[in-house]
Legacy VTK file of the C-alpha trace (Angstrom):
# vtk DataFile Version 3.0
C-alpha trace
ASCII
DATASET POLYDATA
POINTS 341 float
110.929 214.675 182.990
111.960 213.350 179.564
110.069 210.279 178.430
112.287 207.273 177.727
112.634 206.231 174.101
112.540 202.558 174.991
111.302 200.361 177.782
111.780 196.899 179.197
108.611 194.850 178.834
107.141 194.229 182.272
103.564 193.160 181.480
102.148 196.167 183.371
99.949 198.749 181.644
98.307 202.056 182.343
94.681 201.414 181.455
92.184 198.624 181.886
92.160 197.429 178.273
95.952 197.357 178.134
96.081 195.334 181.360
93.574 192.870 179.948
95.574 192.630 176.718
98.674 191.813 178.738
96.824 189.183 180.753
95.562 187.272 177.701
98.747 187.672 175.650
100.442 184.269 175.155
103.833 183.912 176.811
105.003 180.702 175.097
104.745 179.103 171.664
102.499 176.384 173.048
99.892 179.006 174.004
100.086 180.908 170.709
97.168 180.055 168.400
97.407 180.238 164.614
100.245 181.164 162.231
101.341 177.506 162.285
104.070 177.765 159.637
105.602 180.894 161.167
105.420 179.448 164.674
107.095 176.166 163.721
109.920 177.913 161.864
110.560 180.227 164.801
110.519 177.318 167.259
113.176 175.522 165.224
115.325 178.671 165.046
115.030 179.227 168.819
115.881 175.623 169.699
118.892 175.681 167.372
120.189 178.969 168.815
119.732 177.753 172.387
121.526 174.481 171.703
124.514 176.398 170.331
124.401 179.035 173.076
124.147 181.774 170.456
121.948 184.797 169.942
118.961 184.238 167.698
119.390 185.563 164.174
117.717 188.903 163.441
113.965 188.532 162.813
111.608 190.567 160.616
107.850 190.078 161.056
105.419 191.843 158.734
101.719 191.885 158.006
98.542 193.821 158.860
98.206 195.260 162.389
96.870 193.158 165.251
98.067 189.751 164.061
100.620 189.078 166.809
103.963 190.581 165.778
104.581 192.128 169.198
103.353 188.975 170.936
105.726 186.790 168.928
108.645 189.088 169.764
107.926 188.708 173.470
107.515 184.951 173.065
110.907 184.776 171.343
112.506 186.515 174.326
110.725 184.233 176.783
111.699 181.080 174.892
115.325 182.259 174.635
115.302 183.182 178.333
116.591 186.701 177.702
115.412 190.274 178.259
113.788 192.416 175.597
113.789 196.185 175.091
110.987 197.740 173.061
110.810 200.867 170.944
109.357 202.024 167.620
110.672 203.771 164.534
108.931 207.128 165.068
110.229 207.422 168.657
113.893 207.197 167.645
114.901 210.605 166.319
118.619 210.951 167.041
121.676 208.738 166.664
122.195 208.858 170.396
118.797 207.207 170.934
119.777 204.124 168.952
123.316 204.053 170.324
122.065 204.141 173.928
119.691 201.228 173.364
122.272 199.082 171.559
124.994 199.647 174.145
122.593 198.729 176.966
121.766 195.323 175.453
123.226 192.305 177.212
124.438 189.083 175.636
121.737 187.461 173.449
119.152 190.055 174.523
116.535 191.305 172.071
115.649 194.733 170.757
112.101 194.882 169.388
111.632 197.751 166.951
108.018 198.276 165.938
107.134 200.236 162.785
110.682 199.728 161.611
109.772 201.093 158.163
109.458 204.565 159.756
113.047 204.603 160.969
114.915 207.534 159.402
117.768 206.604 156.982
120.519 208.055 159.193
119.522 205.682 162.000
119.288 202.716 159.642
122.945 203.266 158.769
123.875 202.872 162.438
122.083 199.531 162.529
123.930 198.094 159.519
127.265 197.402 161.296
125.436 196.707 164.552
123.386 193.919 162.969
126.203 192.505 160.852
129.349 192.930 162.951
127.845 193.836 166.369
129.739 197.116 166.248
128.892 200.797 166.279
131.216 203.617 165.339
131.301 206.520 167.786
132.528 209.888 166.494
134.656 211.634 169.099
135.401 215.326 168.685
134.432 217.712 165.923
135.814 219.078 162.691
139.299 218.108 161.509
140.167 216.638 164.896
137.250 214.231 164.962
138.056 210.545 165.026
136.025 207.365 164.760
136.119 205.008 167.719
134.657 201.538 167.025
132.695 200.145 169.976
131.975 196.430 170.211
128.462 195.355 171.171
127.191 192.225 172.829
125.703 189.781 170.351
122.009 190.664 170.296
118.888 190.012 168.225
116.970 192.757 166.453
113.298 191.883 165.983
111.664 194.261 163.523
107.928 194.545 162.926
106.164 196.419 160.163
102.887 196.668 158.302
104.726 198.027 155.229
107.604 195.686 154.420
108.019 197.260 150.979
109.104 200.544 152.579
112.112 198.971 154.318
115.302 199.735 152.429
116.895 196.721 150.732
120.196 196.925 152.720
118.226 196.770 155.964
115.911 193.993 154.802
118.825 191.841 153.631
120.356 191.828 157.125
117.438 189.918 158.634
118.148 186.200 158.650
114.558 185.240 159.547
111.710 186.899 157.640
108.059 185.913 158.018
104.700 187.322 156.954
101.713 186.982 159.291
98.371 186.328 157.601
94.776 186.849 158.751
93.513 184.129 161.091
90.918 181.506 160.263
87.541 181.520 162.086
88.566 178.288 163.853
91.749 179.903 165.207
89.838 183.000 166.310
87.267 180.827 168.059
90.072 179.178 170.042
91.547 182.605 170.872
88.177 183.960 172.046
87.597 180.860 174.188
91.063 181.088 175.735
90.685 184.813 176.506
87.218 184.288 178.005
88.589 181.579 180.291
91.462 183.772 181.476
89.168 186.756 182.095
86.468 184.633 183.754
83.763 185.493 181.198
80.678 183.270 181.063
80.017 182.455 177.411
78.448 179.626 175.407
79.839 178.178 172.165
77.392 179.999 169.909
78.267 183.363 171.434
81.979 182.664 171.016
81.488 181.659 167.383
79.591 184.869 166.633
82.358 187.040 168.092
85.068 185.074 166.275
83.215 185.276 162.962
83.032 189.065 163.099
86.620 189.673 164.221
88.119 190.582 160.822
90.554 187.661 161.025
92.462 189.574 163.720
93.111 188.457 167.339
93.366 192.034 168.590
89.896 192.773 167.235
88.558 189.493 168.660
89.772 190.346 172.172
88.455 193.905 171.895
85.012 192.734 170.783
84.985 190.118 173.543
85.535 192.813 176.181
82.822 195.060 174.742
80.311 192.217 174.473
81.168 191.224 178.052
80.337 194.788 179.158
76.996 194.596 177.367
76.235 191.172 178.849
76.995 192.349 182.398
74.727 195.402 182.082
71.880 194.072 179.928
71.932 190.262 179.965
72.849 188.936 183.402
76.553 188.525 182.632
76.483 185.572 180.180
77.350 185.882 176.502
74.947 183.890 174.329
74.301 184.035 170.594
71.487 186.547 170.955
73.478 188.662 173.404
76.515 188.684 171.101
74.408 189.660 168.096
72.687 192.507 169.930
75.933 193.820 171.398
77.763 193.707 168.074
74.833 195.417 166.374
75.087 198.248 168.915
78.834 198.454 168.216
78.106 198.822 164.499
79.870 195.573 163.548
78.002 193.737 160.777
77.951 190.048 159.831
81.221 190.348 157.890
83.001 192.186 160.690
82.812 195.543 158.898
82.468 198.596 161.115
81.193 202.077 160.313
84.444 203.284 158.774
84.675 200.227 156.498
81.137 200.806 155.275
81.683 204.543 154.827
84.804 203.841 152.781
82.992 201.466 150.419
79.915 203.686 150.183
82.074 206.703 149.369
83.604 204.849 146.428
80.202 203.584 145.254
78.029 206.650 145.794
80.426 209.581 145.411
82.766 208.231 142.763
80.605 205.828 140.788
82.352 202.732 142.086
85.822 204.034 141.265
88.577 204.185 140.410
89.358 206.886 142.965
92.772 207.956 144.240
93.871 207.279 147.797
94.419 210.953 148.655
90.965 211.869 147.339
89.375 209.034 149.299
91.235 210.004 152.490
90.107 213.620 152.166
86.520 212.523 151.563
86.510 210.381 154.731
88.654 212.726 156.864
90.989 209.789 157.476
94.749 209.458 157.175
96.047 207.743 154.039
98.226 205.411 156.127
95.207 204.332 158.203
93.237 203.472 155.074
96.136 201.529 153.559
97.245 199.678 156.672
94.076 199.159 158.719
90.999 199.101 156.491
92.015 198.093 152.979
93.766 194.767 153.720
90.643 193.179 155.207
88.311 194.652 152.570
90.585 193.229 149.876
90.705 189.905 151.713
86.893 189.763 151.509
86.952 190.741 147.845
85.022 193.973 148.450
87.758 196.335 147.275
90.342 196.266 144.523
93.472 198.343 144.000
94.254 199.309 140.434
96.863 201.578 138.843
94.202 204.270 138.534
92.885 203.979 142.104
90.517 202.072 144.394
87.528 200.247 142.914
84.482 198.722 144.610
83.899 195.151 143.401
80.658 193.409 142.484
80.683 191.800 145.943
80.678 195.267 147.535
77.496 196.200 145.664
75.965 192.885 146.688
76.930 193.497 150.329
74.881 196.711 150.358
72.034 195.249 148.316
72.812 197.499 145.349
72.876 196.749 141.644
76.260 197.112 140.032
76.147 199.860 137.385
76.417 198.774 133.799
79.743 199.537 132.213
79.667 201.908 129.298
80.726 200.296 126.031
84.151 201.337 124.865
84.348 203.260 121.614
87.166 202.461 119.254
LINES 1 342
341 0 1 2 3 4 5 6 7 8 9 10 11 12 13 14 15 16 17 18 19 20 21 22 23 24 25 26 27 28 29 30 31 32 33 34 35 36 37 38 39 40 41 42 43 44 45 46 47 48 49 50 51 52 53 54 55 56 57 58 59 60 61 62 63 64 65 66 67 68 69 70 71 72 73 74 75 76 77 78 79 80 81 82 83 84 85 86 87 88 89 90 91 92 93 94 95 96 97 98 99 100 101 102 103 104 105 106 107 108 109 110 111 112 113 114 115 116 117 118 119 120 121 122 123 124 125 126 127 128 129 130 131 132 133 134 135 136 137 138 139 140 141 142 143 144 145 146 147 148 149 150 151 152 153 154 155 156 157 158 159 160 161 162 163 164 165 166 167 168 169 170 171 172 173 174 175 176 177 178 179 180 181 182 183 184 185 186 187 188 189 190 191 192 193 194 195 196 197 198 199 200 201 202 203 204 205 206 207 208 209 210 211 212 213 214 215 216 217 218 219 220 221 222 223 224 225 226 227 228 229 230 231 232 233 234 235 236 237 238 239 240 241 242 243 244 245 246 247 248 249 250 251 252 253 254 255 256 257 258 259 260 261 262 263 264 265 266 267 268 269 270 271 272 273 274 275 276 277 278 279 280 281 282 283 284 285 286 287 288 289 290 291 292 293 294 295 296 297 298 299 300 301 302 303 304 305 306 307 308 309 310 311 312 313 314 315 316 317 318 319 320 321 322 323 324 325 326 327 328 329 330 331 332 333 334 335 336 337 338 339 340
């Protein structure tokens, strides 16, 4: 059986963590914590579109992974009262894939395209008239006898999400009427998210335990919910089921998550720059080979938070560990050699 290239969001999942993610995922703007500016702008756009009975303008959401791009897309569909179909750039390989999805969309429905920066150029060209004129051109026949048959689409909303907005071609980017960047969350927002998730999942937890989990969550709700589930497991097996400050600290220590939220890979990345390459600069491909990690994973998952903390710097010559990185590991920053003129 051929796997479908897209799906209609149903809230069901195949594994326990995915089911828990679906259960704690906000369904409305009022339940969504953080990203206040983005949320307010989207609420205004939704209310205006509903009052006019129109489809919402095309939306582009970008920022590091785990900050709520998919959640906001589903909230937009819920608030508009329409269906949403979901796919991602790497899954769409042929023109027929995109054409089938677009022709199946009903009036004002949404098409959420994750990792839109990985969409191949030939498929982007199909989306240009679809986004602008709600039309796709079907080629009927082959060779000299081929003819173009324009096919009108229902007015729909494309919601694109990406961690690499700079890789989206300018013609595509210009067709989005609503563009927003999602930033890392504050500890206060993460504390509210952890408390809300714990309540939904029925987890016994005191304020100090919640604060400890929120503080080490890398400014990311997805990480906060993942750590909450793992600490809950530890508490149920080793601590009578309740998450306290001491329980949270011990569980997070076992998970390898330090006081700044850095995990083993984060630390290995910084230590590789410091110990193997003298603090840098070191090229991304060299660093990826040294860590046996993909370059995209380093750029999209690990570096943004390390740069946010001021532990890593990107320069034209490569990655450099900052003075704060040396301080984090209790090391003395090497003295810089004097320049000779």
